[in-house]
C-alpha positions as CSV (number, residue, x, y, z in Angstrom):
1,M,5.9,3.3,-11.5
2,L,7.4,0.2,-9.9
3,Y,11.1,-0.2,-10.4
4,S,13.2,-3.4,-10.2
5,P,16.4,-3.2,-8.2
6,L,17.3,-6.5,-10.0
7,H,17.2,-4.8,-13.4
8,S,19.3,-1.6,-12.9
9,H,16.2,0.1,-11.3
10,Q,14.4,0.1,-14.6
11,P,10.5,0.6,-14.5
12,I,8.7,-2.7,-14.7
13,K,5.1,-1.8,-14.0
14,H,2.8,1.2,-14.1
15,L,-0.1,1.6,-11.7
16,T,-2.9,3.8,-13.2
17,V,-3.5,5.7,-10.0
18,D,-2.8,9.3,-9.1
19,L,-1.5,9.7,-5.5
20,P,-1.8,12.9,-3.6
21,S,1.8,13.9,-2.5
22,K,0.9,14.0,1.1
23,Y,0.0,10.2,1.2
24,K,2.7,8.4,-0.7
25,H,3.5,5.6,1.7
26,S,3.1,2.0,0.6
27,C,4.2,-1.6,1.4
28,F,4.4,-4.9,-0.4
29,S,2.8,-8.1,0.9
30,E,5.5,-10.6,1.9
31,D,4.8,-12.7,-1.2
32,S,5.1,-9.6,-3.3
33,E,1.8,-10.3,-5.0
34,N,0.1,-7.2,-3.6
35,I,0.9,-3.6,-2.9
36,F,-0.9,-1.5,-0.2
37,I,-1.1,2.2,-0.9
38,I,-2.5,5.0,1.3
39,G,-5.6,6.3,-0.6
40,D,-6.8,9.7,-1.7
41,N,-7.7,11.5,1.5
42,G,-5.4,9.4,3.7
43,T,-8.1,7.5,5.6
44,H,-8.1,4.3,3.5
45,V,-5.8,1.7,2.1
46,N,-6.0,0.7,-1.6
47,I,-5.0,-2.9,-2.2
48,W,-3.5,-3.7,-5.6
49,D,-2.8,-7.0,-7.3
50,L,0.6,-6.7,-9.0
51,K,0.1,-9.4,-11.6
52,S,-3.1,-8.0,-13.0
53,L,-2.5,-4.4,-12.0
54,Q,-6.1,-4.3,-10.8
55,M,-7.3,-2.7,-7.5
56,L,-8.7,-5.5,-5.3
57,G,-10.4,-3.3,-2.8
58,K,-10.1,-0.7,-0.1
59,I,-9.8,-0.8,3.7
60,F,-11.6,2.2,5.2
61,T,-10.1,3.2,8.6
62,G,-11.9,6.5,9.4
63,K,-8.6,8.0,10.6
64,V,-5.7,9.6,8.8
65,I,-2.8,7.2,8.1
66,K,0.8,8.0,8.5
67,K,2.5,4.7,7.6
68,L,2.0,1.1,6.4
69,K,4.0,-1.9,7.3
70,C,3.5,-5.5,6.0
71,M,5.0,-8.3,8.1
72,E,4.0,-11.7,9.6
73,G,1.0,-12.0,7.3
74,K,-0.5,-8.7,8.6
75,L,-0.9,-5.1,7.5
76,W,0.1,-2.8,10.2
77,V,-1.5,0.7,9.8
78,I,0.1,3.6,11.8
79,F,-2.1,6.7,12.2
80,E,-1.1,10.3,12.6
81,D,-2.5,10.2,16.2
82,T,0.1,7.4,16.9
83,S,-2.5,4.6,17.3
84,I,-1.9,1.3,15.4
85,R,-4.3,-1.2,13.9
86,R,-3.4,-4.5,12.3
87,Y,-5.4,-6.4,9.6
88,N,-4.9,-10.0,8.8
89,L,-3.9,-10.5,5.2
90,N,-5.2,-14.1,4.9
């Protein structure tokens, strides 16, 4: 569920995806049109469109992801081995 802090934290959207409890980190694009969620086995990022609630695609990294950060038009992926990769969102 996605909740709105502007509407008393009421649920506003529901993504039809089950997330393993170990990989629940996500981030929103700067324009708030997409959400990036760590995928099933922790080695890829699912990209969702928030208007249509459709998955746009996946980024396969080949390494276990610890955290995601969206800033400056880029998706920063921090891995469990402390290495970092950045992906251009344009």
